[in-house]
C-alpha positions as a Python dict, from the first residue, in 0.01 Angstrom:
ca = {
    (1, 'M'): (0, 0, 0),
    (2, 'L'): (315, 203, 21),
    (3, 'T'): (508, -25, -155),
    (4, 'H'): (260, -61, -435),
    (5, 'F'): (278, 306, -512),
    (6, 'L'): (654, 383, -430),
    (7, 'P'): (763, 279, -777),
    (8, 'V'): (516, 518, -956),
    (9, 'I'): (619, 784, -675),
    (10, 'I'): (984, 734, -747),
    (11, 'V'): (896, 708, -1131),
    (12, 'V'): (697, 1064, -1108),
    (13, 'L'): (993, 1262, -909),
    (14, 'S'): (1259, 1129, -1097),
    (15, 'N'): (1059, 1232, -1436),
    (16, 'T'): (968, 1554, -1299),
    (17, 'F'): (1360, 1621, -1220),
    (18, 'Y'): (1454, 1475, -1552),
    (19, 'H'): (1245, 1717, -1749),
    (20, 'I'): (1339, 2001, -1529),
    (21, 'S'): (1694, 1932, -1628),
    (22, 'S'): (1656, 1823, -1959),
    (23, 'K'): (1485, 2205, -2006),
    (24, 'S'): (1747, 2341, -1812),
    (25, 'T'): (2044, 2214, -2012),
    (26, 'A'): (2240, 2487, -2135),
    (27, 'Q'): (2156, 2629, -2465),
    (28, 'D'): (2492, 2611, -2617),
    (29, 'A'): (2631, 2339, -2458),
    (30, 'N'): (2686, 2000, -2740),
    (31, 'P'): (2361, 1808, -2632),
    (32, 'F'): (2622, 1480, -2661),
    (33, 'A'): (2863, 1662, -2399),
    (34, 'S'): (2599, 1680, -2161),
    (35, 'L'): (2475, 1345, -2198),
    (36, 'F'): (2815, 1207, -2144),
    (37, 'V'): (2836, 1379, -1802),
    (38, 'T'): (2468, 1241, -1745),
    (39, 'Y'): (2549, 905, -1827),
    (40, 'S'): (2887, 904, -1617),
    (41, 'V'): (2731, 980, -1294),
    (42, 'A'): (2450, 779, -1344),
    (43, 'A'): (2697, 448, -1411),
    (44, 'I'): (2896, 587, -1118),
    (45, 'I'): (2588, 592, -853),
    (46, 'T'): (2477, 255, -1027),
    (47, 'L'): (2802, 64, -996),
    (48, 'I'): (2769, 197, -647),
    (49, 'L'): (2406, 59, -628),
    (50, 'L'): (2522, -309, -750),
    (51, 'L'): (2813, -318, -527),
    (52, 'I'): (2588, -294, -234),
    (53, 'N'): (2317, -484, -359),
    (54, 'T'): (2509, -794, -451),
    (55, 'H'): (2734, -755, -100),
    (56, 'F'): (3035, -721, -310),
    (57, 'K'): (3015, -1119, -451),
    (58, 'S'): (2903, -1238, -820),
    (59, 'V'): (2913, -914, -973),
    (60, 'L'): (3031, -1057, -1266),
    (61, 'H'): (2780, -1336, -1251),
    (62, 'T'): (2514, -1105, -1260),
    (63, 'F'): (2626, -946, -1575),
    (64, 'T'): (2579, -1333, -1769),
    (65, 'Q'): (2194, -1313, -1640),
    (66, 'L'): (2124, -1031, -1889),
    (67, 'N'): (1997, -1029, -2225),
    (68, 'W'): (1976, -814, -2512),
    (69, 'A'): (1687, -556, -2353),
    (70, 'S'): (1979, -394, -2157),
    (71, 'F'): (2141, -267, -2460),
    (72, 'V'): (1850, -144, -2649),
    (73, 'L'): (1715, 32, -2340),
    (74, 'G'): (2063, 188, -2363),
    (75, 'I'): (1992, 254, -2698),
    (76, 'A'): (1647, 407, -2633),
    (77, 'I'): (1734, 631, -2348),
    (78, 'I'): (1955, 784, -2540),
    (79, 'G'): (1732, 861, -2806),
    (80, 'L'): (1469, 938, -2543),
    (81, 'E'): (1697, 1223, -2386),
    (82, 'F'): (1827, 1377, -2688),
    (83, 'G'): (1498, 1413, -2830),
    (84, 'Y'): (1369, 1597, -2495),
    (85, 'I'): (1671, 1818, -2500),
    (86, 'Q'): (1592, 1892, -2883),
    (87, 'A'): (1244, 1949, -2836),
    (88, 'Y'): (1297, 2214, -2519),
    (89, 'R'): (1574, 2379, -2737),
    (90, 'F'): (1319, 2406, -3045),
    (91, 'G'): (1101, 2602, -2809),
    (92, 'W'): (851, 2316, -2694),
    (93, 'N'): (706, 2420, -2350),
    (94, 'I'): (808, 2204, -2036),
    (95, 'S'): (415, 2142, -1966),
    (96, 'V'): (316, 2059, -2303),
    (97, 'C'): (623, 1851, -2461),
    (98, 'S'): (606, 1588, -2213),
    (99, 'L'): (251, 1580, -2192),
    (100, 'I'): (212, 1475, -2508),
    (101, 'C'): (470, 1269, -2542),
    (102, 'S'): (347, 1058, -2264),
    (103, 'V'): (-41, 1007, -2424),
    (104, 'L'): (117, 913, -2734),
    (105, 'L'): (320, 656, -2563),
    (106, 'G'): (62, 560, -2416),
    (107, 'I'): (-183, 480, -2649),
    (108, 'I'): (146, 301, -2834),
    (109, 'L'): (211, 111, -2580),
    (110, 'L'): (-175, 18, -2540),
    (111, 'F'): (-150, -170, -2865),
    (112, 'I'): (179, -332, -2849),
    (113, 'G'): (60, -488, -2507),
    (114, 'I'): (-285, -592, -2735),
    (115, 'L'): (-66, -719, -2994),
    (116, 'V'): (280, -852, -2847),
    (117, 'Y'): (153, -921, -2498),
    (118, 'R'): (-211, -1055, -2574),
    (119, 'E'): (-391, -803, -2323),
    (120, 'Q'): (-716, -687, -2345),
    (121, 'M'): (-865, -375, -2442),
    (122, 'T'): (-1134, -270, -2216),
    (123, 'K'): (-1417, -4, -2308),
    (124, 'Q'): (-1288, 226, -2036),
    (125, 'Q'): (-930, 210, -2233),
    (126, 'F'): (-1077, 250, -2556),
    (127, 'F'): (-1285, 570, -2433),
    (128, 'G'): (-951, 690, -2254),
    (129, 'I'): (-799, 689, -2604),
    (130, 'I'): (-1035, 899, -2768),
    (131, 'L'): (-1025, 1169, -2468),
    (132, 'C'): (-626, 1168, -2481),
    (133, 'L'): (-670, 1214, -2858),
    (134, 'M'): (-916, 1471, -2791),
    (135, 'G'): (-685, 1641, -2539),
    (136, 'I'): (-388, 1632, -2794),
    (137, 'F'): (-626, 1802, -3021),
    (138, 'F'): (-736, 2105, -2756),
    (139, 'I'): (-360, 2147, -2627),
    (140, 'N'): (-193, 2190, -2974),
    (141, 'K'): (-494, 2455, -3116),
    (142, 'K'): (-407, 2794, -3095),
}
């Protein structure tokens, strides 16, 4: 049971620190300098984990198994992080920005799941979308 929820726990904890860090990025700092440091730290840690995970053998071979998704993911992450840093600099509240983005993302991914991956939408998901859209309305209502 723990192994089932462990990835979700990691994502939630990482996202919590991610948003706190994004909101806490120095206002005067160049966002791309900040991202450069962020990715340098991530690259070093990832390299160490790669070496440990492959037991120092066949590291080059592991790179031959990659496809286009790794490159697109890198581009998407830059957009994601730059977008959040800018949103927080423009005054978005940490309690609202991530929630609205996550709801909109969930709705978009639901439709991508249906159109691209042939997933089925249930009645519960449809009503969930309606409730999420109502929640966005009420969160933004002044």
